[in-house]
C-alpha positions, 0 to 999 in steps of 0.5 A, a space after each residue: 786468295 784463301 791460301 795467301 790469307 791463311 799464310 799471312 795469318 799464320 805468319 802473324 801468329 808466329 811473329 806474335 808468339 816469339 815476343 811472348 816467349 821472350 817475356 816468359 824467359 825474362 820472367 823465369 829469370 826474375 823468379 830465381 831466387 837471389 842470395 844476399 849477405 849471410 847473417 854472419 856477414 851482416 853481423 860483422 859489418 860496421 854501422 855506417 851511421 854516427 850517433 852522438 852520445 849527448 844531445 846538442 842544442 841546435 841554434 839557427 843563425 839569422 843573417 845579420 841585418 843590413 845596415 840602412 843606407 846613409 845618404 850624405 848630401 855634400 853640395 847642390 848646384 844647378 838643380 843637381 845634388 852630390 850625394 855620397 860623392 857622385 852627382 845626381 839629377 832629378 830622375 836618376 836613381 840611387 840605391 833603388 830611390 828615385 830622385 824626385 826633387 832637388 832644391 836649394 836646401 836639399 833633395 827628395 828621394 822616393 822608393 815605392 811608398 816611402 819618401 826620404 828628404 835629405 838636407 845639407 849637413 854643413 852648409 858653410 863647408 859645402 859652398 861651391 866657389 865659381 872662379 873666373 877662368 882667363 882665356 
């Protein structure tokens, strides 16, 4: 039994020494002196950086402000509003605004805490005529 334990212990010691020897060899390779460019080669190389002889004034361009969305109410019929050429009803959204009311004279839009009331511009032109259809 003692012989088996001794054999296992010596095998472990031999196995443990081999990785240490490998590490020692790697460290010896790292310690070798390295050669780089000579001073003459460095003096002959060109400067990769570009230097400006004059100081340039740097201007920061800000993006142009977005134009405010213009709403054109052209008609109202049956609690629906024709805004910018498209029909909307209460609860529909238009450019982030929710239509909260459509009355005979205009529409009310709301986004967040902002309320926008749009009215008919030219009521004479926006009247809708109903034509009786014949069967």
